[in-house]
C-alpha positions as CSV (number, residue, x, y, z in Angstrom):
1,M,4.6,-15.2,-19.5
2,L,5.6,-17.2,-16.3
3,F,2.0,-18.5,-15.7
4,W,1.3,-18.9,-19.4
5,T,4.6,-20.9,-19.6
6,A,3.7,-23.0,-16.8
7,L,0.9,-24.3,-19.0
8,W,2.9,-25.8,-21.5
9,R,4.5,-29.2,-21.3
10,L,7.9,-30.8,-22.5
11,D,7.8,-33.7,-25.0
12,P,9.5,-36.8,-23.2
13,F,10.8,-37.9,-26.5
14,T,12.1,-34.9,-28.6
15,S,12.8,-32.7,-25.4
16,E,11.0,-29.9,-27.0
17,V,8.5,-27.3,-25.4
18,V,4.9,-28.1,-26.5
19,R,2.7,-25.3,-26.3
20,D,-0.5,-27.1,-25.7
21,L,-2.3,-25.8,-22.6
22,S,-2.9,-28.1,-19.7
23,F,-2.4,-28.4,-16.1
24,D,0.1,-31.7,-16.0
25,N,3.0,-29.6,-14.5
26,F,0.8,-28.7,-11.6
27,R,-0.5,-32.0,-11.2
28,T,3.3,-33.4,-11.2
29,L,4.1,-31.0,-8.1
30,W,1.0,-32.0,-6.4
31,E,1.2,-35.9,-7.1
32,Q,5.0,-36.3,-6.3
33,D,6.0,-36.3,-2.9
34,V,9.5,-34.8,-3.5
35,Y,8.3,-31.6,-4.7
36,R,5.7,-31.1,-2.0
37,R,8.5,-31.7,0.5
38,I,10.7,-29.0,-1.1
39,A,8.1,-26.6,-1.3
40,L,7.1,-27.4,2.6
41,R,10.9,-27.1,3.3
42,T,11.2,-23.7,1.7
43,V,8.4,-22.2,3.4
44,G,9.5,-23.7,6.8
45,L,13.0,-22.3,6.3
46,A,11.5,-18.9,5.2
47,A,9.5,-19.0,8.3
48,A,12.5,-19.9,10.5
49,V,14.6,-17.3,9.1
50,T,11.8,-14.4,9.7
51,V,11.0,-15.6,13.2
52,T,15.0,-15.4,13.8
53,D,15.5,-12.1,12.6
54,A,12.4,-10.6,14.3
55,V,13.5,-12.0,17.7
56,L,16.9,-10.4,16.9
57,A,16.1,-7.3,15.7
58,L,13.4,-6.0,18.1
59,P,15.7,-5.4,20.9
60,I,18.3,-3.8,18.7
61,A,15.5,-1.5,17.1
62,Y,14.2,-1.1,20.5
63,Y,17.6,0.1,21.8
64,M,18.3,2.3,18.8
65,A,14.8,4.1,18.9
66,K,14.2,4.6,22.6
67,V,17.5,4.1,24.6
68,A,20.4,5.2,22.5
69,S,21.6,8.8,22.3
70,P,21.4,10.4,18.8
71,R,24.7,10.1,18.2
72,T,25.0,6.5,19.2
73,R,22.0,5.9,17.0
74,G,23.5,7.4,13.9
75,I,26.4,5.0,14.4
76,L,24.2,2.2,14.8
77,V,22.0,3.1,11.6
78,V,25.5,3.2,9.8
79,A,26.6,-0.1,11.2
80,I,23.3,-1.7,10.0
81,L,23.2,-0.2,6.5
82,T,27.1,-1.0,5.9
83,P,26.8,-4.8,5.2
84,L,24.3,-4.0,2.6
85,W,27.0,-2.0,0.6
86,A,28.9,-5.4,0.3
87,S,28.2,-7.8,-2.5
88,Y,25.8,-10.4,-1.7
89,L,28.1,-13.1,-3.0
90,V,31.1,-11.8,-1.1
91,K,28.9,-12.3,2.0
92,V,27.7,-15.9,1.1
93,Y,31.4,-16.9,0.2
94,A,32.7,-15.5,3.5
95,W,30.0,-17.6,5.3
96,R,31.0,-20.9,3.4
97,I,34.4,-20.4,4.7
98,I,33.2,-19.8,8.4
99,L,31.1,-23.0,8.2
100,A,33.9,-25.0,6.3
101,G,35.1,-28.2,8.3
102,E,38.1,-26.2,9.1
103,G,36.8,-22.9,9.4
104,P,36.6,-20.3,12.1
105,L,33.3,-21.5,13.6
106,N,34.5,-25.1,14.4
107,W,37.8,-23.8,15.6
108,A,36.2,-21.6,18.1
109,L,33.6,-24.3,19.0
110,G,36.0,-27.0,19.2
111,P,37.3,-26.3,23.0
112,F,34.1,-26.7,24.3
113,G,33.4,-30.1,22.6
114,F,30.8,-28.4,19.9
115,D,30.9,-28.7,16.0
116,G,29.5,-26.2,13.7
117,P,26.7,-26.9,11.6
118,G,28.5,-27.1,8.4
119,Y,27.0,-27.2,5.0
120,T,23.4,-28.3,6.0
121,T,20.0,-26.8,6.3
122,T,20.9,-25.3,9.7
123,G,23.8,-23.5,8.1
124,T,21.5,-22.2,5.4
125,W,19.3,-20.9,8.3
126,L,22.5,-18.8,9.7
127,V,23.4,-17.4,6.4
128,F,20.0,-16.3,5.6
129,S,19.3,-14.8,9.2
130,Y,22.5,-12.9,8.9
131,L,21.7,-11.6,5.4
132,W,18.3,-10.4,5.9
133,L,18.6,-9.0,9.5
134,P,19.0,-5.4,8.5
135,F,16.0,-5.7,6.3
136,M,13.9,-6.4,9.6
137,I,15.7,-4.1,11.9
138,L,15.0,-0.9,10.0
139,P,11.5,-1.1,9.5
140,I,11.1,-2.0,13.2
141,Y,13.1,0.9,14.2
142,A,11.0,3.0,12.1
143,G,7.9,1.8,13.6
144,L,9.2,2.1,17.3
145,E,10.7,5.7,16.5
146,R,7.0,6.7,16.0
147,I,5.8,5.5,19.4
148,P,5.5,8.6,21.5
149,D,7.7,8.5,24.8
150,S,4.7,9.8,26.7
151,L,2.8,6.4,26.3
152,L,5.8,4.6,27.9
153,E,6.0,7.2,30.6
154,A,2.2,6.8,31.0
155,S,2.4,3.1,31.3
156,S,5.2,3.4,34.1
157,D,3.2,5.9,36.0
158,L,0.1,3.6,36.2
159,G,2.6,1.0,37.6
160,A,3.4,-1.4,34.6
161,K,7.0,-2.6,35.0
162,G,9.4,-2.9,31.9
163,L,8.2,-6.2,30.7
164,A,4.4,-5.2,31.2
165,T,5.1,-2.2,29.0
166,F,6.7,-4.0,26.3
167,R,4.0,-6.6,26.3
168,R,1.1,-4.3,26.4
169,V,2.2,-1.2,24.9
170,V,5.4,-1.5,22.8
171,F,4.6,-4.9,21.2
172,P,1.0,-4.0,20.2
173,L,1.9,-0.9,18.4
174,A,5.1,-2.3,16.7
175,F,3.7,-5.5,15.5
176,P,2.6,-3.8,12.2
177,A,6.5,-2.9,11.5
178,I,7.4,-6.4,12.6
179,V,5.3,-7.7,9.9
180,A,6.3,-5.2,7.4
181,G,9.8,-6.5,8.0
182,S,8.8,-10.0,7.8
183,I,7.7,-9.5,4.4
184,F,11.5,-8.7,3.3
185,S,13.1,-11.9,5.2
186,F,10.3,-14.2,4.2
187,S,10.1,-13.4,0.6
188,L,13.8,-12.9,0.0
189,T,14.5,-16.3,1.6
190,L,11.5,-18.1,-0.3
191,G,13.0,-17.2,-3.6
192,D,16.7,-17.3,-3.2
193,Y,18.9,-20.3,-4.8
194,I,22.2,-19.1,-4.4
195,T,22.9,-19.2,-1.0
196,P,21.5,-22.9,-0.4
197,Q,23.4,-23.9,-3.6
198,L,26.8,-22.7,-1.9
199,V,26.5,-23.7,1.9
200,S,24.2,-26.4,1.6
201,S,23.3,-29.7,-0.5
202,T,19.5,-29.4,0.4
203,Q,17.4,-28.6,-2.5
204,F,14.8,-25.6,-2.3
205,I,12.4,-24.1,-4.8
206,G,14.9,-21.8,-6.1
207,N,17.3,-24.5,-6.8
208,V,14.7,-27.0,-8.4
209,V,13.8,-24.0,-10.7
210,F,17.3,-23.1,-11.5
211,A,18.3,-26.8,-12.2
212,N,14.9,-27.4,-14.6
213,V,16.0,-24.1,-16.5
214,G,19.5,-24.6,-16.9
215,V,20.2,-28.3,-16.8
216,A,17.1,-30.4,-17.4
217,N,15.8,-27.7,-19.9
218,N,12.1,-28.2,-18.6
219,L,11.0,-24.7,-18.6
220,P,7.4,-25.3,-18.2
221,L,7.9,-27.2,-15.1
222,A,10.5,-24.7,-13.8
223,A,7.7,-22.0,-14.4
224,A,4.9,-23.9,-12.6
225,F,7.3,-24.7,-9.5
226,A,8.1,-20.9,-9.7
227,T,4.4,-20.0,-9.3
228,V,4.6,-21.8,-5.7
229,P,6.2,-18.8,-4.0
230,V,4.3,-16.3,-6.0
231,V,1.1,-17.8,-4.4
232,V,2.6,-18.1,-1.1
233,M,3.6,-14.6,-0.9
234,I,0.2,-13.2,-2.1
235,A,-1.4,-15.1,0.6
236,Y,1.3,-13.5,3.0
237,L,0.9,-10.1,1.8
238,L,-3.0,-10.4,2.0
239,V,-2.6,-11.3,5.7
240,A,0.2,-8.5,6.1
241,R,-2.2,-6.1,5.1
242,R,-4.9,-7.0,7.3
243,L,-2.4,-6.9,10.1
244,G,-1.5,-3.2,9.0
245,A,1.8,-3.7,7.9
246,F,1.6,-1.4,4.7
247,E,0.8,1.3,7.2
248,A,4.2,0.7,8.9
249,L,6.3,0.9,5.6
């Protein structure tokens, strides 16, 4: 129904949905620069959040899987899962307070002569990175846990130092798990509209879809724009499948 509705159009005089099939909405998205910028901005933010979470999650997951004792590992797993029990809106509103002009972040950075990002795209990136980090840690942790310790010991016996072992042994074996975790962070960022609406004034695909459904009442255009993240995710999943991400899930 989403794809079918995207082929309808809105009558400019009556504001009624006309169920004539055409590609006018997709032509509008392609020809108008504002929609192209919003789509690229959304994909770029999703990619930035995914890379950030991967960089943060890898050392945490490695410590949990290969260094921490069983008791410490259990505590860390609970600590990572606990934020997922809290309400999504509560966490976003908490970050809204943190990023406010007189919020805790500016208070902490003020003595050093810095200011927080505030309600900007950078602030949105921070909030998204926090929200989806557990979804990146857990798949990587599961992937690293399946790597036999004997491989790490063999690498050490052959003279490889810690960084070389990580680069040549750990990272290649954990890469499918990283890609699996990136599916969550990338797709969740791509389709979210609540966080950008609460902590930023920048427009993303989700905000435009929401505005066209609830305010402009242009359901066909909203449906057409909503197909963009669907197409992006189909391409992303095909690449992830080639990289072996589904075997890591």
